C-alpha positions as CSV (number, residue, x, y, z in Angstrom):
1,M,-36.1,-99.8,61.0
2,K,-32.1,-99.3,60.6
3,L,-30.1,-102.2,61.6
4,K,-28.1,-100.4,64.5
5,E,-31.7,-99.4,66.2
6,R,-32.4,-103.0,66.4
7,L,-29.4,-103.4,69.2
8,I,-32.1,-102.3,71.8
9,I,-33.4,-105.3,73.4
10,D,-37.2,-105.1,74.3
11,K,-37.3,-107.6,77.4
12,N,-41.0,-107.6,77.0
13,N,-41.0,-109.0,73.8
14,L,-38.2,-111.6,74.3
15,D,-39.8,-114.4,72.1
16,N,-39.6,-112.3,68.9
17,E,-36.2,-110.9,69.9
18,V,-34.6,-114.2,70.2
19,V,-36.3,-115.5,66.9
20,Q,-35.0,-112.3,65.1
21,Q,-31.3,-112.5,66.5
22,P,-29.8,-115.0,64.3
23,E,-31.1,-112.8,60.8
24,L,-29.9,-109.4,62.6
25,Y,-26.6,-110.8,63.1
26,R,-26.3,-112.3,59.6
27,K,-27.4,-108.9,58.3
28,A,-24.5,-107.3,60.4
29,G,-21.9,-109.7,59.4
30,R,-22.8,-109.3,55.7
31,A,-22.5,-105.5,56.2
32,A,-19.1,-105.8,57.5
33,A,-18.0,-108.0,54.9
34,M,-19.1,-105.5,52.2
35,A,-17.3,-102.9,54.1
36,A,-14.1,-104.7,54.1
37,S,-14.5,-105.4,50.5
38,V,-14.9,-101.7,49.7
39,R,-11.8,-101.0,52.0
40,D,-9.4,-103.6,50.4
41,L,-10.6,-102.1,46.8
42,A,-9.8,-98.5,48.2
43,K,-6.5,-99.8,49.3
44,Y,-6.0,-101.2,45.9
45,E,-6.7,-98.1,44.0
46,M,-4.7,-96.2,46.5
47,E,-1.6,-98.1,45.9
48,A,-2.2,-97.8,42.2
49,A,-2.6,-94.3,42.3
50,C,0.6,-94.1,44.4
51,A,2.7,-96.3,41.7
52,E,0.9,-94.0,38.9
53,A,2.2,-90.9,40.5
54,D,5.4,-92.5,41.3
55,A,6.0,-93.1,37.6
56,R,4.7,-90.0,36.0
57,I,7.0,-87.9,38.9
58,R,10.2,-89.8,37.9
59,A,9.4,-89.3,34.2
60,A,8.8,-85.4,34.4
61,M,11.8,-85.4,36.7
62,G,13.9,-87.1,33.8
63,R,12.6,-85.1,31.3
64,E,13.7,-81.7,32.9
65,G,17.2,-83.4,33.7
66,E,16.5,-83.2,37.6
67,K,18.4,-85.6,39.8
68,V,15.9,-88.5,41.1
69,T,16.1,-89.3,44.6
70,E,13.7,-91.6,46.4
71,A,13.0,-89.1,49.0
72,L,12.2,-86.4,46.6
73,V,10.1,-88.6,45.0
74,K,8.3,-89.8,48.1
75,A,7.5,-86.4,48.9
76,R,6.2,-85.4,45.5
77,V,3.7,-88.7,45.5
78,L,2.4,-87.5,49.0
79,L,1.6,-84.2,47.2
80,D,-0.2,-85.6,44.3
81,K,-3.7,-84.8,44.1
82,T,-5.0,-88.0,42.7
83,Y,-3.0,-90.0,45.1
84,R,-4.3,-87.8,48.0
85,A,-7.9,-88.4,46.9
86,A,-7.5,-92.0,46.5
87,Q,-5.9,-92.0,50.3
88,R,-8.9,-90.2,51.6
89,R,-11.3,-92.6,49.8
90,Y,-9.4,-95.4,51.6
91,L,-9.3,-93.9,54.9
92,D,-13.2,-93.3,54.9
93,A,-13.5,-96.8,53.6
94,R,-11.5,-98.1,56.3
95,L,-13.4,-96.0,58.7
96,A,-16.7,-97.5,57.5
97,A,-15.3,-101.0,57.7
98,D,-14.2,-100.8,61.3
99,N,-17.4,-99.2,62.2
100,A,-19.0,-102.2,60.4
101,E,-17.1,-104.5,62.6
102,V,-18.1,-102.9,65.5
103,D,-21.7,-103.2,64.5
104,K,-21.3,-107.1,64.2
105,E,-19.5,-107.4,67.3
106,S,-22.5,-105.4,69.1
107,F,-25.0,-108.0,67.7
108,A,-23.0,-110.9,69.0
109,Q,-23.0,-109.2,72.5
110,R,-26.9,-108.6,72.1
111,A,-27.1,-112.3,71.7
112,W,-25.1,-112.9,74.9
113,M,-27.2,-110.2,76.8
114,M,-30.5,-111.7,75.5
115,K,-29.2,-114.9,76.8
116,E,-28.9,-113.4,80.3
117,I,-32.1,-111.5,80.1
118,V,-33.9,-114.8,79.4
119,S,-32.3,-116.2,82.6
120,L,-33.3,-113.3,84.7
121,H,-36.6,-113.5,83.2
122,N,-37.2,-117.2,83.7
123,A,-36.0,-116.5,87.5
124,N,-38.7,-113.9,88.0
125,Y,-36.1,-111.2,88.4
126,Y,-38.2,-108.7,86.6
127,A,-41.5,-109.3,88.6
128,D,-40.4,-107.6,92.0
129,A,-38.5,-104.4,89.8
130,T,-41.6,-104.0,88.0
131,I,-44.1,-103.9,91.1
132,T,-41.4,-102.0,92.9
133,A,-41.4,-99.3,89.9
134,T,-44.9,-99.2,89.6
135,A,-45.6,-98.8,93.4
136,R,-42.9,-96.1,93.1
137,D,-44.5,-94.3,90.5
138,H,-47.7,-94.4,92.0
139,H,-46.6,-92.8,95.2
140,T,-44.4,-90.2,93.3
141,D,-47.7,-89.3,91.4
142,E,-49.6,-88.7,94.8
143,R,-46.8,-86.6,96.2
144,V,-47.0,-84.5,93.0
145,D,-50.8,-83.9,93.3
146,E,-50.6,-83.0,96.9
147,R,-47.7,-80.4,96.1
148,R,-50.1,-78.9,93.5
149,R,-53.0,-78.6,96.1
150,E,-50.6,-77.2,98.6
151,I,-49.4,-74.4,95.9
152,K,-53.1,-73.9,95.0
153,R,-54.1,-73.1,98.6
154,K,-51.2,-70.9,99.1
155,R,-52.2,-69.0,95.8
156,Q,-55.7,-68.6,97.0
157,S,-55.0,-67.3,100.3
158,L,-52.5,-64.7,98.8
159,R,-55.6,-63.5,96.6
160,E,-57.9,-63.4,99.3
161,A,-55.1,-61.2,101.5
162,R,-55.1,-58.6,98.5
C-alpha cells in the first residue's frame, strides 16, 4: 500500500492506526528529506549549467568579435538548451519536494486527527451515530422494497388490462 493511501484513518481499527502512525510519519519525513536533497542537487546542476552556458556564450561572442553585454549574454543563456533542460529538471524536483513536504504535513495532521477521533470514541460519540445510520439504512431498505412491490403491482395490472 502506498504511503498516501495510509492517510485515511480507519476509525474501527484505532489501536493499529495509533501504533502505525509514528512509522508512517517517519517514512513521510524521510521521503520529504530525500526529495529536498534531489531538489537541491538539481538546483546546483542548473546553476552549473548556467555558468557553463555563460562561459561558452562569452567565448563564442569574443571569437566572432561581437560586443559582449550582460543583457545579451543573459538572454542567450536563457535560450541555451542545456541550461533549459537543467532548469526543467530543477522545477520538476522542486515540485516533487513541495509535494513530499505536503505529504509529511498531512501525516502530522493525521496524528492530530487520530487523537481527536480517539477522544470522540472514548466519549461514545460514534455509538449513537452508528445505531442511527443502521436504523436509517434499514428504514430506507424497507421503503425501496415497498416501492418495488408497488411498481410490480402496477405492471401486473397493466398486463391484465391488455
